[in-house]
C-alpha positions as CSV (number, residue, x, y, z in Angstrom):
1,M,25.6,12.7,10.6
2,A,22.9,11.4,12.8
3,T,20.2,13.1,10.8
4,Q,21.6,11.6,7.6
5,L,21.5,8.1,9.2
6,D,17.9,8.7,10.3
7,F,17.0,9.7,6.8
8,L,18.5,6.6,5.3
9,A,16.9,4.4,8.0
10,A,13.5,6.0,7.3
11,L,14.0,5.6,3.6
12,A,14.9,1.9,4.0
13,M,11.9,1.3,6.3
14,G,9.5,2.9,3.8
15,I,10.8,1.4,0.6
16,G,11.7,-2.1,1.9
17,P,8.1,-3.2,2.7
18,A,6.8,-1.6,-0.4
19,L,9.1,-3.6,-2.7
20,L,8.4,-6.8,-0.6
21,F,4.6,-6.6,-0.9
22,M,4.8,-5.7,-4.5
23,W,6.9,-8.8,-5.2
24,V,4.7,-11.1,-3.1
25,S,1.6,-9.8,-4.9
26,L,2.9,-10.0,-8.5
27,R,5.3,-13.0,-8.5
28,R,2.5,-15.5,-9.3
29,F,1.8,-13.6,-12.6
30,D,5.4,-13.5,-13.7
31,R,7.8,-16.2,-15.1
32,P,8.6,-19.0,-14.2
33,R,5.2,-19.4,-12.6
34,V,3.4,-18.6,-15.9
35,E,4.6,-19.0,-19.5
36,A,4.7,-15.2,-20.1
37,T,4.5,-12.3,-17.7
38,L,0.9,-11.1,-17.4
39,F,1.7,-7.5,-16.6
40,D,3.7,-4.7,-18.3
41,D,6.9,-4.1,-16.3
42,R,7.1,-0.5,-17.5
43,R,3.6,0.2,-16.2
44,V,4.2,-1.5,-12.9
45,F,7.5,0.2,-12.1
46,G,6.4,3.5,-13.7
47,H,3.5,3.7,-11.4
48,L,5.6,2.7,-8.4
49,A,7.6,5.9,-9.2
50,V,4.3,7.9,-9.7
51,G,3.0,6.7,-6.3
52,M,6.3,7.7,-4.6
53,I,6.2,11.2,-6.1
54,F,2.6,11.7,-5.1
55,G,3.4,10.3,-1.7
56,V,5.7,13.2,-1.0
57,F,3.0,15.7,-2.0
58,A,0.4,13.9,0.1
59,S,2.8,13.9,3.1
60,V,3.4,17.6,2.9
61,L,-0.3,18.3,2.5
62,A,-1.2,16.1,5.5
63,R,1.4,17.8,7.6
64,A,0.1,21.3,6.6
65,M,-3.5,20.5,7.5
66,P,-4.5,22.4,10.7
67,R,-5.1,20.3,13.8
68,F,-6.6,22.5,16.6
69,D,-8.4,19.8,18.5
70,F,-9.6,16.2,18.3
71,A,-12.3,17.0,15.8
72,S,-10.1,18.9,13.5
73,S,-7.4,16.1,13.7
74,V,-10.0,13.5,12.7
75,L,-11.1,15.7,9.8
76,A,-7.5,16.2,8.7
77,V,-6.8,12.4,8.7
78,G,-10.1,11.7,6.8
79,A,-9.2,14.4,4.2
80,S,-5.8,12.8,3.8
81,F,-7.4,9.4,3.2
82,L,-9.8,10.9,0.6
83,V,-7.0,12.7,-1.3
84,E,-4.9,9.5,-1.4
85,E,-7.7,7.2,-2.5
86,L,-9.1,9.7,-5.0
87,F,-5.6,9.9,-6.5
88,K,-5.6,6.1,-7.1
89,V,-9.1,6.3,-8.6
90,V,-8.1,9.0,-11.0
91,V,-4.8,7.4,-12.1
92,L,-6.2,3.9,-12.5
93,N,-9.3,5.0,-14.4
94,R,-7.5,7.0,-17.1
95,K,-8.1,6.2,-20.8
96,G,-6.1,3.1,-21.7
97,Y,-6.3,1.7,-18.1
98,Q,-10.0,1.4,-17.4
99,G,-11.3,-2.0,-18.5
100,R,-7.9,-3.7,-18.7
101,F,-7.3,-6.7,-16.5
102,D,-3.7,-5.7,-15.7
103,T,-4.8,-2.4,-14.2
104,T,-5.3,-4.4,-11.0
105,F,-1.5,-5.1,-11.0
106,T,-0.8,-1.5,-11.6
107,G,-2.9,-0.7,-8.6
108,V,-0.5,-2.8,-6.5
109,S,2.6,-0.8,-7.5
110,L,0.8,2.6,-7.3
111,G,-0.3,1.8,-3.7
112,A,3.1,0.5,-2.7
113,G,4.8,3.6,-4.1
114,L,2.5,6.0,-2.3
115,A,2.9,4.1,1.0
116,A,6.7,4.0,0.7
117,T,7.2,7.8,0.7
118,T,4.3,8.6,3.1
119,A,5.6,6.1,5.6
120,M,9.2,7.3,5.2
121,A,8.1,11.0,5.7
122,T,6.1,10.1,8.8
123,I,9.0,8.2,10.3
124,Y,11.6,10.8,9.5
125,W,9.5,13.7,10.8
126,N,8.4,12.0,14.0
127,V,11.4,10.0,15.3
128,T,14.5,11.8,14.0
129,G,17.3,11.0,16.5
130,S,15.3,8.3,18.2
131,L,15.4,5.3,15.8
132,G,18.3,3.8,17.8
133,L,15.8,3.0,20.6
134,P,14.6,-0.6,20.0
135,D,10.9,0.0,21.0
136,L,10.6,3.0,18.7
137,F,12.4,1.3,15.9
138,L,10.1,-1.7,16.1
139,T,7.0,0.4,16.4
140,F,7.7,2.5,13.3
141,L,9.0,-0.5,11.3
142,L,5.6,-2.1,12.0
143,F,4.0,1.3,11.1
144,S,5.6,1.2,7.7
145,V,4.6,-2.5,7.2
146,T,0.9,-1.7,8.1
147,M,0.8,1.4,5.9
148,N,2.3,-0.4,2.9
149,L,-0.2,-3.3,3.4
150,V,-3.2,-1.1,3.6
151,H,-2.2,1.0,0.5
152,V,-1.5,-2.2,-1.5
153,D,-4.9,-3.4,-0.3
154,T,-6.8,-0.4,-1.5
155,G,-4.6,-0.2,-4.7
156,V,-5.7,-3.7,-5.6
157,L,-9.3,-2.9,-4.8
158,I,-9.5,0.3,-6.8
159,G,-7.4,-1.3,-9.6
160,F,-9.8,-4.3,-9.8
161,G,-12.7,-1.9,-9.9
162,A,-11.1,0.0,-12.8
163,S,-10.6,-3.2,-14.6
164,Q,-14.3,-3.8,-14.3
165,K,-15.1,-0.1,-15.2
166,E,-16.3,0.7,-11.7
167,M,-15.2,3.8,-9.6
168,G,-17.8,4.6,-6.9
169,R,-18.1,1.3,-5.0
170,P,-14.3,0.6,-5.0
171,L,-13.7,4.1,-3.6
172,V,-16.2,3.7,-0.9
173,K,-14.8,0.3,0.1
174,A,-11.3,1.7,0.1
175,L,-12.3,4.5,2.4
176,A,-14.0,2.1,4.7
177,I,-10.9,0.0,4.9
178,R,-8.8,3.0,5.6
179,G,-11.2,4.2,8.3
180,A,-11.2,0.8,10.0
181,H,-7.4,0.6,9.7
182,A,-7.0,4.0,11.3
183,G,-9.2,2.9,14.2
184,F,-6.8,0.1,15.0
185,L,-3.9,2.5,14.5
186,F,-5.4,5.3,16.5
187,P,-3.1,5.2,19.6
188,L,0.0,5.6,17.4
189,L,-1.6,8.3,15.4
190,V,-2.2,10.4,18.5
191,G,1.3,9.7,19.9
192,A,0.4,7.4,22.7
193,P,3.5,6.1,24.6
194,N,4.6,2.5,24.2
195,P,3.4,-0.2,24.6
196,W,0.1,1.3,23.3
197,S,1.6,2.6,20.0
198,L,3.4,-0.7,19.5
199,V,0.2,-2.7,20.2
200,A,-1.7,-0.4,17.8
201,A,0.9,-0.9,15.0
202,A,0.7,-4.7,15.5
203,T,-3.1,-4.9,15.6
204,S,-3.5,-2.7,12.5
205,T,-1.0,-4.9,10.7
206,G,-3.1,-7.9,11.6
207,F,-6.2,-6.2,10.1
208,A,-4.3,-5.1,7.0
209,L,-3.0,-8.7,6.5
210,L,-6.5,-10.1,6.6
211,V,-7.6,-7.6,3.8
212,F,-4.4,-8.5,1.9
213,Y,-5.2,-12.2,2.1
214,Y,-8.5,-11.4,0.5
215,A,-6.9,-9.2,-2.2
216,Y,-4.2,-11.9,-2.8
217,T,-6.4,-14.9,-3.0
218,V,-9.6,-13.5,-4.5
219,L,-9.1,-10.1,-6.4
220,L,-5.7,-10.6,-8.0
221,P,-6.6,-14.0,-9.6
222,A,-10.1,-12.8,-10.4
223,T,-8.8,-9.9,-12.5
224,L,-7.5,-12.3,-15.2
225,P,-9.8,-13.3,-18.1
226,Q,-11.2,-16.8,-17.8
227,D,-8.9,-18.2,-20.5
228,L,-5.8,-16.7,-18.7
229,Q,-7.0,-18.0,-15.3
230,R,-7.2,-21.5,-16.7
231,K,-3.8,-21.2,-18.4
232,A,-2.2,-19.8,-15.2
233,R,-3.6,-22.7,-13.2
234,R,-2.2,-25.2,-15.7
235,E,1.2,-23.5,-15.6
236,R,1.3,-23.4,-11.8
237,R,0.9,-27.2,-11.7
238,R,4.1,-27.5,-13.7
239,V,6.1,-25.2,-11.4
240,P,7.1,-27.5,-8.5
241,S,10.2,-28.7,-10.3
242,V,11.3,-25.1,-10.6
243,K,13.2,-23.5,-7.7
244,E,11.5,-20.3,-6.6
């Protein structure tokens, strides 16, 4: 019974932030804020599912990678980042996606889906039977938040690159963000006791929020063609009378 409750708690902790950040990212481009939804619901939710499925595979692969010492652990983490970000590049640059402005929105859901199941798996494998402890619960809730943020960040970045028909530079930037994020998260990744793991989760969340602010305020609006940007601005001016 306790194991089932831990599984359900880990599932909620993984999926909850994913859905929240996806909603926050995309709501400006949906009715009633604009006259017509600027993304395809089927693509967005379909890629949320694709990301979740791949997240299970990525979690199993990361867990199977050998870690004999500090160097091999760093290599394993770096390899996991590369696999996850390459997956986003391949999916978002397929025929029919590259060069489309709404591919950036698809990147949001793809990143959120991947983060949901990788965060859930990490929580379940590492703290089964201990989620009732307040400090561990808060630490791993923040862990899920920070992982969801950074995956949405890089999903937007790679999706925006795909909309501009770019692959190399967005991938390099995404890997740099993941590396910097892992640096902040390092104490938690190596299993440091609290309060160090909690501080690491909090500081990495702050870093990921800064990147998310850039993605939210610059990249997401910039993905729209000029005529749609102007139209969206006009529509937003009419929204104050509408309850959010």
